[in-house]
C-alpha positions as CSV (number, residue, x, y, z in Angstrom):
1,X,-7.3,51.6,-106.4
2,X,-9.8,52.5,-103.7
3,X,-9.9,48.9,-102.6
4,X,-6.2,48.8,-102.3
5,X,-6.1,52.0,-100.2
6,X,-8.6,50.5,-97.8
7,X,-6.6,47.4,-97.5
8,X,-3.4,49.2,-96.7
9,X,-5.0,51.4,-94.1
10,X,-6.5,48.5,-92.0
11,X,-3.4,47.4,-90.1
12,X,-2.7,50.8,-88.5
13,X,-6.2,50.8,-87.1
14,X,-5.7,47.5,-85.4
15,X,-2.3,48.6,-84.1
16,X,-3.7,51.6,-82.3
17,X,-6.5,49.7,-80.6
18,X,-6.5,49.6,-76.8
19,X,-5.1,46.4,-75.3
20,X,-7.7,44.2,-73.7
21,X,-8.2,40.7,-72.5
22,X,-6.8,38.1,-74.9
23,X,-10.0,36.1,-74.8
24,X,-12.2,39.1,-75.7
25,X,-9.9,40.0,-78.6
26,X,-10.0,36.5,-79.9
27,X,-13.8,36.5,-79.8
28,X,-14.1,39.9,-81.5
29,X,-11.7,38.9,-84.2
30,X,-13.6,35.7,-84.7
31,X,-17.1,37.3,-85.0
32,X,-16.0,40.5,-86.9
33,X,-16.5,40.5,-90.7
34,X,-13.4,40.4,-92.8
35,X,-12.0,43.7,-94.0
36,X,-12.8,45.0,-97.4
37,X,-11.0,43.2,-100.2
38,X,-10.3,40.2,-97.9
39,X,-12.3,37.0,-98.1
40,X,-13.4,34.9,-95.2
41,X,-10.8,32.4,-96.0
42,X,-8.1,35.0,-95.3
43,X,-6.6,34.9,-98.8
44,X,-5.6,38.5,-98.8
45,X,-3.7,40.3,-95.9
46,X,-1.2,39.0,-93.4
47,X,-2.6,36.7,-90.6
48,X,-2.6,38.2,-87.0
49,X,-0.4,36.5,-84.4
50,X,-2.0,35.7,-81.0
51,X,-0.7,37.5,-78.0
52,X,1.5,35.5,-75.5
53,X,0.2,35.2,-71.9
54,X,2.7,35.6,-69.0
55,X,2.5,33.2,-66.0
56,X,1.6,35.9,-63.4
57,X,-1.2,37.4,-65.4
58,X,-3.7,34.8,-64.1
59,X,-3.5,36.1,-60.5
60,X,-3.1,39.7,-61.3
61,X,-6.8,40.5,-60.6
62,X,-7.0,38.8,-57.1
63,X,-6.9,41.0,-54.0
64,X,-4.2,40.1,-51.4
65,X,-6.6,40.9,-48.5
66,X,-9.2,38.5,-49.8
67,X,-6.6,35.8,-49.8
68,X,-5.6,36.5,-46.2
69,X,-9.3,36.5,-45.1
70,X,-9.9,33.1,-46.7
71,X,-6.7,31.7,-45.0
72,X,-7.9,33.0,-41.6
73,X,-11.3,31.5,-42.0
74,X,-9.8,28.1,-42.9
75,X,-7.6,28.1,-39.8
76,X,-10.5,29.1,-37.6
77,X,-12.7,26.2,-39.0
78,X,-9.8,23.8,-38.3
79,X,-9.6,25.0,-34.6
80,X,-13.3,24.8,-34.1
81,X,-13.5,21.3,-35.5
82,X,-10.6,20.1,-33.3
83,X,-12.2,21.5,-30.2
84,X,-15.5,19.8,-30.9
85,X,-13.9,16.5,-31.5
86,X,-11.9,16.8,-28.2
87,X,-15.1,17.6,-26.3
88,X,-16.9,14.7,-27.7
89,X,-14.0,12.4,-26.8
90,X,-14.0,13.7,-23.1
91,X,-17.8,13.2,-22.8
92,X,-17.6,9.6,-23.8
93,X,-15.4,8.9,-20.7
94,X,-18.1,10.2,-18.3
95,X,-20.8,7.9,-16.8
96,X,-23.8,7.7,-19.0
97,X,-27.1,8.7,-17.6
98,X,-30.3,6.8,-18.2
99,X,-33.8,8.3,-18.4
100,X,-36.4,6.5,-16.4
101,X,-39.5,6.1,-18.6
102,X,-43.0,5.4,-17.6
103,X,-42.6,1.8,-18.6
104,X,-39.6,1.5,-16.3
105,X,-41.7,2.9,-13.4
106,X,-44.4,0.3,-14.0
107,X,-41.8,-2.5,-13.9
108,X,-40.4,-1.1,-10.6
109,X,-43.9,-1.0,-9.1
110,X,-44.9,-4.5,-10.3
111,X,-41.8,-6.5,-9.5
112,X,-38.2,-6.5,-8.5
113,X,-36.7,-4.9,-11.6
114,X,-33.1,-3.9,-12.3
115,X,-32.6,-0.7,-14.2
116,X,-29.2,0.0,-15.7
117,X,-25.9,-1.1,-14.0
118,X,-23.5,0.2,-11.5
119,X,-21.7,2.3,-14.1
120,X,-24.8,4.4,-14.7
121,X,-26.6,7.1,-12.7
122,X,-30.3,7.2,-12.1
123,X,-31.5,10.8,-11.8
124,X,-34.9,11.6,-10.4
125,X,-35.9,15.2,-10.8
126,X,-39.1,15.1,-8.8
127,X,-39.8,14.2,-5.2
128,X,-40.0,10.4,-4.5
129,X,-42.0,8.6,-1.8
130,X,-41.1,5.0,-0.9
131,X,-44.1,3.3,0.8
132,X,-42.1,0.2,1.7
133,X,-38.6,-0.6,2.8
134,X,-35.5,0.6,1.0
135,X,-32.4,-1.5,1.0
136,X,-29.1,0.1,-0.1
137,X,-26.4,-2.6,-0.7
138,X,-23.6,-0.1,-1.2
139,X,-22.8,3.3,0.5
140,X,-25.3,6.1,0.9
141,X,-24.1,9.6,0.2
142,X,-26.5,12.5,1.0
143,X,-25.5,15.9,-0.5
144,X,-28.2,17.8,1.3
145,X,-29.9,17.6,4.6
146,X,-31.2,14.2,5.9
147,X,-34.4,14.4,7.9
148,X,-35.8,11.2,9.4
149,X,-39.2,11.3,11.0
150,X,-39.3,7.8,12.4
151,X,-37.0,5.4,14.1
152,X,-33.5,4.7,12.7
153,X,-31.9,1.3,13.4
154,X,-28.1,1.2,12.8
155,X,-25.7,-1.7,13.4
156,X,-22.7,0.6,13.2
157,X,-22.5,4.4,13.1
158,X,-19.3,6.3,12.5
159,X,-19.5,10.1,12.8
160,X,-16.4,12.0,11.7
161,X,-17.8,15.6,11.9
162,X,-20.1,17.6,14.1
163,X,-23.5,16.0,14.8
164,X,-26.6,17.5,16.4
165,X,-29.2,15.2,17.7
166,X,-32.5,16.1,19.3
167,X,-32.9,12.7,21.0
168,X,-30.8,9.6,20.6
169,X,-31.4,6.2,22.1
170,X,-28.5,3.7,22.2
171,X,-29.6,0.2,23.1
172,X,-26.1,-1.3,23.0
173,X,-22.7,0.2,23.4
174,X,-21.8,3.8,22.5
175,X,-18.0,4.4,22.0
176,X,-16.7,7.9,21.6
177,X,-13.0,8.2,20.8
178,X,-12.8,12.0,20.9
179,X,-14.1,14.8,23.1
180,X,-17.9,14.9,23.5
181,X,-20.0,17.8,24.6
182,X,-23.6,17.1,25.6
183,X,-25.7,20.3,25.9
184,X,-29.0,18.8,27.1
185,X,-30.0,16.2,29.6
186,X,-28.6,12.7,29.4
187,X,-30.4,9.7,30.7
188,X,-28.4,6.5,31.1
189,X,-30.5,3.4,31.8
190,X,-27.5,1.1,32.2
191,X,-23.8,1.7,32.9
192,X,-21.6,4.6,31.7
193,X,-17.9,3.9,31.4
194,X,-15.6,6.9,30.9
195,X,-11.9,6.1,30.3
196,X,-10.8,9.7,30.2
197,X,-11.8,12.8,32.1
198,X,-15.4,13.9,32.5
199,X,-16.5,17.5,33.1
200,X,-20.1,18.1,34.2
201,X,-21.1,21.7,34.5
202,X,-24.7,21.0,35.3
203,X,-26.5,18.7,37.7
204,X,-25.8,14.9,37.8
205,X,-28.6,12.6,38.8
206,X,-27.9,8.9,39.1
207,X,-29.4,6.1,41.1
208,X,-26.0,4.6,41.7
209,X,-22.5,5.8,40.8
210,X,-19.6,3.3,41.1
211,X,-16.1,4.7,40.7
212,X,-12.7,3.5,41.7
213,X,-11.5,7.1,42.3
214,X,-13.5,10.3,42.9
215,X,-11.7,13.6,42.9
216,X,-13.6,16.8,43.8
217,X,-12.2,20.2,43.1
218,X,-14.9,22.0,45.0
219,X,-17.2,21.4,48.0
220,X,-19.2,18.2,48.3
221,X,-22.9,18.8,49.2
222,X,-25.0,15.9,50.3
223,X,-28.7,16.1,50.9
224,X,-29.0,12.5,52.1
225,X,-27.0,10.1,54.3
226,X,-23.5,8.8,53.7
227,X,-23.7,5.0,53.4
228,X,-20.3,3.4,53.4
229,X,-20.0,0.0,51.8
230,X,-17.3,-2.6,51.4
231,X,-16.1,-5.8,52.9
232,X,-15.9,-6.3,56.7
233,X,-12.3,-6.1,57.9
234,X,-10.5,-8.8,59.9
235,X,-9.9,-8.7,63.6
236,X,-7.5,-10.1,66.2
237,X,-8.1,-9.9,70.0
238,X,-5.7,-8.2,72.4
239,X,-4.6,-8.7,76.0
240,X,-6.8,-5.8,77.5
241,X,-9.9,-8.1,77.1
242,X,-8.8,-10.2,80.1
243,X,-9.4,-13.9,80.6
244,X,-12.5,-15.1,78.7
245,X,-13.0,-11.7,77.0
246,X,-14.3,-11.4,73.4
247,X,-14.6,-8.8,70.6
248,X,-16.4,-8.4,67.3
249,X,-16.3,-5.9,64.4
250,X,-19.0,-4.7,61.9
251,X,-18.8,-2.2,59.1
252,X,-16.0,-1.7,56.6
253,X,-12.5,-0.2,56.3
254,X,-14.0,3.3,56.3
255,X,-16.4,3.1,59.2
256,X,-17.6,0.5,61.6
257,X,-18.0,-0.6,65.3
258,X,-15.8,-2.6,67.6
259,X,-17.9,-4.4,70.2
260,X,-15.9,-5.4,73.4
261,X,-16.9,-7.9,76.1
262,X,-14.3,-8.0,78.9
263,X,-13.5,-11.0,81.1
264,X,-11.6,-11.3,84.3
265,X,-8.1,-10.0,85.0
266,X,-8.2,-7.0,82.6
267,X,-5.3,-4.7,82.3
268,X,-3.7,-2.0,80.2
269,X,-3.2,-2.8,76.5
270,X,-5.2,-3.2,73.3
271,X,-8.7,-4.6,73.1
272,X,-8.4,-5.6,69.4
273,X,-6.6,-4.9,66.1
274,X,-8.7,-4.3,63.0
275,X,-7.0,-5.3,59.7
276,X,-8.1,-3.4,56.5
277,X,-9.4,-5.4,53.6
278,X,-7.7,-3.0,51.3
279,X,-4.4,-1.4,52.1
280,X,-4.4,2.5,52.2
281,X,-1.8,4.4,50.2
282,X,-0.5,5.9,53.5
283,X,-1.2,5.9,57.2
284,X,-4.9,6.9,57.5
285,X,-6.5,9.1,60.1
286,X,-8.6,7.1,62.5
287,X,-11.4,8.8,64.7
288,X,-12.7,6.8,67.7
289,X,-16.0,7.5,69.5
290,X,-16.7,5.6,72.8
291,X,-20.2,4.1,73.1
292,X,-21.6,3.9,76.6
293,X,-20.5,5.2,80.0
294,X,-18.1,2.3,80.6
295,X,-16.2,3.0,77.4
296,X,-16.1,6.8,78.3
297,X,-14.4,6.0,81.6
298,X,-11.5,4.3,79.9
299,X,-8.3,6.1,78.8
300,X,-8.4,4.8,75.2
301,X,-6.1,5.5,72.4
302,X,-5.2,4.1,68.9
303,X,-2.3,2.7,67.1
304,X,-2.5,3.0,63.3
305,X,-0.7,2.0,60.1
306,X,-1.5,1.6,56.3
307,X,-2.7,-2.0,56.9
308,X,-4.6,-1.8,60.3
309,X,-5.3,0.1,63.5
310,X,-5.7,-1.0,67.2
311,X,-8.0,0.4,69.9
312,X,-6.2,0.3,73.2
313,X,-6.5,1.5,76.8
314,X,-4.0,3.1,79.2
315,X,-5.8,1.7,82.3
316,X,-7.5,-1.6,83.1
317,X,-11.1,-1.7,81.9
318,X,-13.9,-2.9,84.2
319,X,-14.2,-6.7,84.3
320,X,-17.4,-8.5,83.0
321,X,-18.4,-5.3,81.1
322,X,-19.7,-4.7,77.6
323,X,-19.1,-1.5,75.6
324,X,-18.2,-0.4,72.1
325,X,-16.1,2.0,70.0
326,X,-17.2,3.5,66.7
327,X,-14.5,4.3,64.2
328,X,-14.2,6.4,61.0
329,X,-11.1,6.2,58.8
330,X,-10.0,8.6,56.1
331,X,-6.7,8.8,54.2
């Protein structure tokens, strides 16, 4: 009877046990000794049914914040990986650099060696001194200052910006398309041709200046003589020379001398007409100076035009006499 009471009281104790994990209950039930009056084979007592597991019980113990943190970390890793791959792809498009080793330097010093190609960049961190000549087959770009202590020979030099030169020597032609300002002294061994205007605020020293037109906006100061050049003008004799009289002219269109040798039977009229080698733009002003007392006693006058002028007399000149007239012509 005692065994039967113990057997009948076991089920209520199991029913009042606290619920736990199914796996823990199964282990406890497997390892626990069978109740009194019940054999290990389970011949006495009703068998216990396993508890059924719901689908949502597997994730019941996970925290929702932990899931969100893991998701954010995965997204961040994806973004970092994409950025790294994109940077590696952009770097491959750049020009590759090549390190100049000691062996490469020996090759350069010993022979004509080629290092890299035109798609690569040779970077020299230290200062470099070239004892011999340097030939650059392509363009030369200098990011910093360029200082040259010796002579520079250039076949063609194009300057687009502002340039300061302490001393420049041009052996051939120098063509300047824009405005040019020269602050210091300028020495020109050969010719200087200026197609536009030229403004010289300082002194101008030249052994010879040849110009087709000279315009002065201020006074002209000369410390030496005025020497007038040019071709000798033509001449034609007049009736005032008389029979057998002659004349000759020396000088130029600007200034000169008319030499007169009268003959017999002189009278009023012109001694000679001087024809200009170059026509004036208008009727010039002609100044006449008599040379000698015989010329001073004559009532002389001039007739003038843009092409010539004549020296004439209002009374008859002395026969068999020689005298002269100097002339100066300005327009």
